[in-house]
The first five atom37 places (N, CA, C, CB, O) and aatype in JSON, in Angstrom:
{
  "aatype": [12, 16, 16, 16, 14, 3, 1, 13, 10, 15, 5, 11, 6, 19, 12, 0, 8, 16, 15, 10, 15, 1, 12, 16, 9, 18, 1, 12, 1, 5, 16, 7, 6, 13, 14, 15, 14, 19, 18, 10, 2, 11, 11, 1, 16, 1, 19, 0, 17, 1, 6, 15, 6, 10, 10, 5, 17, 12, 5, 15, 1, 19, 0, 0, 2, 18],
  "atom_mask": [
    [1, 1, 1, 1, 1],
    [1, 1, 1, 1, 1],
    [1, 1, 1, 1, 1],
    [1, 1, 1, 1, 1],
    [1, 1, 1, 1, 1],
    [1, 1, 1, 1, 1],
    [1, 1, 1, 1, 1],
    [1, 1, 1, 1, 1],
    [1, 1, 1, 1, 1],
    [1, 1, 1, 1, 1],
    [1, 1, 1, 1, 1],
    [1, 1, 1, 1, 1],
    [1, 1, 1, 1, 1],
    [1, 1, 1, 1, 1],
    [1, 1, 1, 1, 1],
    [1, 1, 1, 1, 1],
    [1, 1, 1, 1, 1],
    [1, 1, 1, 1, 1],
    [1, 1, 1, 1, 1],
    [1, 1, 1, 1, 1],
    [1, 1, 1, 1, 1],
    [1, 1, 1, 1, 1],
    [1, 1, 1, 1, 1],
    [1, 1, 1, 1, 1],
    [1, 1, 1, 1, 1],
    [1, 1, 1, 1, 1],
    [1, 1, 1, 1, 1],
    [1, 1, 1, 1, 1],
    [1, 1, 1, 1, 1],
    [1, 1, 1, 1, 1],
    [1, 1, 1, 1, 1],
    [1, 1, 1, 0, 1],
    [1, 1, 1, 1, 1],
    [1, 1, 1, 1, 1],
    [1, 1, 1, 1, 1],
    [1, 1, 1, 1, 1],
    [1, 1, 1, 1, 1],
    [1, 1, 1, 1, 1],
    [1, 1, 1, 1, 1],
    [1, 1, 1, 1, 1],
    [1, 1, 1, 1, 1],
    [1, 1, 1, 1, 1],
    [1, 1, 1, 1, 1],
    [1, 1, 1, 1, 1],
    [1, 1, 1, 1, 1],
    [1, 1, 1, 1, 1],
    [1, 1, 1, 1, 1],
    [1, 1, 1, 1, 1],
    [1, 1, 1, 1, 1],
    [1, 1, 1, 1, 1],
    [1, 1, 1, 1, 1],
    [1, 1, 1, 1, 1],
    [1, 1, 1, 1, 1],
    [1, 1, 1, 1, 1],
    [1, 1, 1, 1, 1],
    [1, 1, 1, 1, 1],
    [1, 1, 1, 1, 1],
    [1, 1, 1, 1, 1],
    [1, 1, 1, 1, 1],
    [1, 1, 1, 1, 1],
    [1, 1, 1, 1, 1],
    [1, 1, 1, 1, 1],
    [1, 1, 1, 1, 1],
    [1, 1, 1, 1, 1],
    [1, 1, 1, 1, 1],
    [1, 1, 1, 1, 1]
  ],
  "atom_positions": [
    [[103.17, -5.82, 11.24], [103.46, -6.46, 12.51], [102.32, -7.43, 12.85], [103.64, -5.4, 13.64], [101.15, -7.06, 12.79]],
    [[102.67, -8.64, 13.19], [101.68, -9.65, 13.54], [101.66, -9.81, 15.05], [102.0, -10.99, 12.85], [102.7, -9.9, 15.69]],
    [[100.47, -9.85, 15.62], [100.35, -10.06, 17.05], [99.82, -11.46, 17.31], [99.43, -9.0, 17.69], [98.99, -11.98, 16.57]],
    [[100.3, -12.04, 18.37], [99.84, -13.36, 18.78], [98.56, -13.19, 19.57], [100.92, -14.11, 19.61], [98.51, -12.35, 20.48]],
    [[97.53, -13.95, 19.27], [96.29, -13.82, 20.03], [96.51, -14.22, 21.5], [95.18, -14.68, 19.4], [97.28, -15.13, 21.8]],
    [[95.82, -13.53, 22.37], [95.89, -13.86, 23.79], [95.3, -15.24, 24.0], [95.15, -12.8, 24.64], [94.38, -15.64, 23.29]],
    [[95.82, -15.96, 24.97], [95.21, -17.24, 25.31], [94.92, -17.27, 26.8], [96.12, -18.42, 24.91], [95.51, -16.52, 27.58]],
    [[94.01, -18.14, 27.17], [93.63, -18.29, 28.57], [94.52, -19.33, 29.22], [92.14, -18.67, 28.7], [94.84, -20.36, 28.62]],
    [[94.91, -19.07, 30.46], [95.7, -20.02, 31.24], [94.86, -20.48, 32.42], [97.03, -19.38, 31.72], [94.21, -19.68, 33.09]],
    [[94.88, -21.77, 32.67], [94.16, -22.32, 33.81], [94.89, -21.98, 35.09], [94.0, -23.85, 33.66], [96.03, -21.52, 35.07]],
    [[94.23, -22.21, 36.2], [94.85, -21.93, 37.49], [96.11, -22.78, 37.68], [93.86, -22.18, 38.65], [97.1, -22.31, 38.22]],
    [[96.06, -24.02, 37.24], [97.24, -24.89, 37.35], [98.41, -24.34, 36.53], [96.9, -26.31, 36.89], [99.55, -24.38, 36.98]],
    [[98.11, -23.83, 35.34], [99.16, -23.25, 34.51], [99.73, -21.99, 35.16], [98.62, -22.93, 33.12], [100.94, -21.77, 35.14]],
    [[98.86, -21.17, 35.73], [99.3, -19.95, 36.41], [100.19, -20.32, 37.6], [98.09, -19.1, 36.88], [101.22, -19.69, 37.82]],
    [[99.79, -21.31, 38.35], [100.58, -21.76, 39.49], [101.95, -22.26, 39.03], [99.84, -22.86, 40.26], [102.96, -21.99, 39.69]],
    [[102.0, -22.98, 37.92], [103.27, -23.49, 37.4], [104.16, -22.37, 36.91], [103.01, -24.49, 36.27], [105.37, -22.39, 37.14]],
    [[103.59, -21.38, 36.22], [104.37, -20.26, 35.68], [104.92, -19.36, 36.79], [103.51, -19.44, 34.74], [106.03, -18.84, 36.66]],
    [[104.16, -19.17, 37.85], [104.54, -18.21, 38.88], [105.18, -18.84, 40.12], [103.33, -17.42, 39.3], [105.8, -18.14, 40.92]],
    [[105.03, -20.13, 40.29], [105.48, -20.85, 41.49], [104.74, -20.38, 42.74], [106.98, -20.65, 41.69], [105.24, -20.51, 43.86]],
    [[103.54, -19.84, 42.55], [102.7, -19.42, 43.68], [101.65, -20.48, 43.96], [102.03, -18.05, 43.4], [101.2, -21.18, 43.05]],
    [[101.27, -20.6, 45.21], [100.21, -21.54, 45.57], [98.85, -20.95, 45.23], [100.29, -21.9, 47.08], [98.73, -19.75, 44.97]],
    [[97.85, -21.78, 45.23], [96.48, -21.35, 44.97], [96.04, -20.29, 45.99], [95.52, -22.57, 45.01], [95.41, -19.3, 45.63]],
    [[96.38, -20.5, 47.24], [95.98, -19.58, 48.3], [96.71, -18.24, 48.17], [96.24, -20.19, 49.68], [96.11, -17.19, 48.4]],
    [[97.97, -18.26, 47.81], [98.72, -17.02, 47.62], [98.14, -16.21, 46.47], [100.21, -17.32, 47.35], [97.99, -15.0, 46.58]],
    [[97.8, -16.88, 45.38], [97.17, -16.2, 44.25], [95.85, -15.58, 44.7], [96.93, -17.2, 43.07], [95.56, -14.43, 44.36]],
    [[95.06, -16.32, 45.46], [93.78, -15.82, 45.96], [93.98, -14.56, 46.82], [93.06, -16.9, 46.78], [93.3, -13.55, 46.62]],
    [[94.92, -14.63, 47.77], [95.17, -13.5, 48.65], [95.66, -12.28, 47.87], [96.2, -13.88, 49.73], [95.24, -11.16, 48.13]],
    [[96.54, -12.51, 46.91], [97.08, -11.4, 46.12], [96.0, -10.79, 45.23], [98.27, -11.88, 45.27], [96.0, -9.59, 44.98]],
    [[95.08, -11.61, 44.74], [93.94, -11.09, 43.97], [93.08, -10.18, 44.84], [93.08, -12.24, 43.4], [92.63, -9.13, 44.39]],
    [[92.87, -10.59, 46.08], [92.02, -9.82, 46.98], [92.59, -8.43, 47.28], [91.82, -10.58, 48.29], [91.84, -7.48, 47.5]],
    [[93.92, -8.33, 47.29], [94.56, -7.05, 47.6], [94.92, -6.26, 46.34], [95.82, -7.28, 48.43], [95.46, -5.16, 46.44]],
    [[94.61, -6.81, 45.17], [94.9, -6.12, 43.92], [96.33, -6.26, 43.45], [0.0, 0.0, 0.0], [96.76, -5.56, 42.53]],
    [[97.08, -7.17, 44.06], [98.48, -7.38, 43.7], [98.66, -8.37, 42.55], [99.25, -7.87, 44.89], [99.78, -8.55, 42.06]],
    [[97.59, -9.0, 42.12], [97.68, -10.04, 41.09], [96.53, -9.83, 40.11], [97.63, -11.48, 41.72], [95.45, -9.41, 40.52]],
    [[96.75, -10.12, 38.84], [95.68, -9.92, 37.85], [94.42, -10.72, 38.19], [96.17, -10.32, 36.47], [94.49, -11.83, 38.72]],
    [[93.3, -10.13, 37.89], [92.01, -10.81, 38.11], [91.77, -11.81, 36.98], [90.84, -9.79, 38.19], [92.2, -11.58, 35.85]],
    [[91.08, -12.9, 37.28], [90.79, -13.87, 36.24], [89.57, -13.45, 35.41], [90.55, -15.24, 36.86], [88.83, -12.52, 35.75]],
    [[89.41, -14.15, 34.32], [88.23, -14.02, 33.48], [87.32, -15.18, 33.84], [88.59, -14.02, 31.93], [87.78, -16.32, 33.94]],
    [[86.05, -14.91, 34.05], [85.11, -15.98, 34.37], [84.58, -16.57, 33.07], [83.95, -15.47, 35.26], [84.08, -15.85, 32.21]],
    [[84.68, -17.88, 32.94], [84.34, -18.55, 31.69], [82.91, -19.07, 31.63], [85.28, -19.68, 31.47], [82.46, -19.51, 30.57]],
    [[82.21, -19.02, 32.74], [80.8, -19.42, 32.72], [79.98, -18.52, 33.63], [80.64, -20.9, 33.15], [80.54, -17.76, 34.42]],
    [[78.68, -18.6, 33.52], [77.79, -17.71, 34.27], [77.87, -17.92, 35.78], [76.37, -17.91, 33.82], [77.7, -16.97, 36.54]],
    [[78.13, -19.14, 36.21], [78.17, -19.43, 37.64], [79.5, -19.01, 38.28], [77.93, -20.91, 37.87], [79.68, -19.13, 39.49]],
    [[80.43, -18.53, 37.45], [81.74, -18.07, 37.91], [82.54, -19.17, 38.58], [81.57, -16.92, 38.87], [83.34, -18.91, 39.49]],
    [[82.33, -20.4, 38.14], [83.07, -21.52, 38.7], [84.3, -21.87, 37.88], [82.16, -22.72, 38.82], [85.22, -22.51, 38.38]],
    [[84.32, -21.46, 36.62], [85.47, -21.73, 35.74], [86.18, -20.41, 35.49], [85.02, -22.4, 34.38], [85.59, -19.47, 34.95]],
    [[87.44, -20.34, 35.89], [88.2, -19.12, 35.71], [89.47, -19.39, 34.91], [88.55, -18.5, 37.06], [89.97, -20.52, 34.87]],
    [[89.97, -18.34, 34.28], [91.23, -18.42, 33.56], [91.85, -17.03, 33.57], [91.03, -18.95, 32.11], [91.16, -16.03, 33.77]],
    [[93.15, -16.98, 33.34], [93.85, -15.71, 33.28], [94.32, -15.47, 31.86], [95.04, -15.68, 34.26], [94.69, -16.41, 31.15]],
    [[94.32, -14.2, 31.44], [94.86, -13.84, 30.13], [96.38, -13.95, 30.23], [94.42, -12.39, 29.7], [97.01, -13.4, 31.13]],
    [[96.95, -14.65, 29.28], [98.39, -14.85, 29.29], [99.13, -13.5, 29.25], [98.81, -15.72, 28.09], [100.13, -13.33, 29.94]],
    [[98.64, -12.56, 28.46], [99.31, -11.26, 28.34], [99.35, -10.53, 29.68], [98.61, -10.39, 27.29], [100.36, -9.91, 30.01]],
    [[98.27, -10.59, 30.45], [98.23, -9.92, 31.76], [99.18, -10.59, 32.74], [96.81, -9.92, 32.33], [99.84, -9.93, 33.54]],
    [[99.25, -11.92, 32.68], [100.14, -12.64, 33.57], [101.6, -12.31, 33.23], [99.89, -14.16, 33.48], [102.41, -12.1, 34.13]],
    [[101.93, -12.27, 31.95], [103.3, -11.94, 31.54], [103.67, -10.52, 31.96], [103.46, -12.1, 30.03], [104.79, -10.28, 32.4]],
    [[102.74, -9.6, 31.82], [102.96, -8.22, 32.26], [103.23, -8.17, 33.76], [101.76, -7.34, 31.91], [104.14, -7.47, 34.22]],
    [[102.44, -8.9, 34.51], [102.6, -8.94, 35.96], [103.98, -9.51, 36.31], [101.48, -9.79, 36.62], [104.67, -8.97, 37.18]],
    [[104.38, -10.59, 35.64], [105.68, -11.21, 35.9], [106.81, -10.23, 35.58], [105.84, -12.5, 35.07], [107.77, -10.14, 36.34]],
    [[106.7, -9.5, 34.48], [107.73, -8.52, 34.11], [107.8, -7.41, 35.14], [107.45, -7.94, 32.73], [108.89, -6.92, 35.45]],
    [[106.66, -6.99, 35.67], [106.66, -5.93, 36.68], [107.34, -6.4, 37.96], [105.22, -5.47, 36.99], [108.0, -5.61, 38.64]],
    [[107.19, -7.67, 38.28], [107.84, -8.22, 39.48], [109.35, -8.23, 39.31], [107.32, -9.64, 39.78], [110.09, -7.93, 40.25]],
    [[109.81, -8.59, 38.11], [111.26, -8.6, 37.83], [111.79, -7.17, 37.89], [111.56, -9.25, 36.44], [112.84, -6.91, 38.49]],
    [[111.08, -6.24, 37.26], [111.51, -4.85, 37.23], [111.57, -4.25, 38.64], [110.57, -4.02, 36.36], [112.43, -3.42, 38.92]],
    [[110.68, -4.67, 39.52], [110.64, -4.14, 40.88], [111.87, -4.57, 41.69], [109.36, -4.6, 41.59], [112.2, -3.96, 42.71]],
    [[112.53, -5.63, 41.24], [113.7, -6.14, 41.96], [115.01, -5.55, 41.47], [113.76, -7.64, 41.84], [116.08, -5.92, 41.95]],
    [[114.96, -4.63, 40.53], [116.18, -4.0, 40.0], [116.25, -2.56, 40.37], [116.26, -4.13, 38.5], [117.21, -1.88, 40.01]]
  ]
}
């Protein structure tokens, strides 16, 4: 079995995939309702999300509606 390596998604990509605004993502992160980003530099100014975590979150949202 071959696994696809995880990739990082930028905030713009996350917003496009989820249709959520930047502020909604921020608020949901604060309450633990949304995956936390990975910080890409020491100053924590560059963030990205693991694609696998975002896909899992999206699947959980679909499952919650059934």
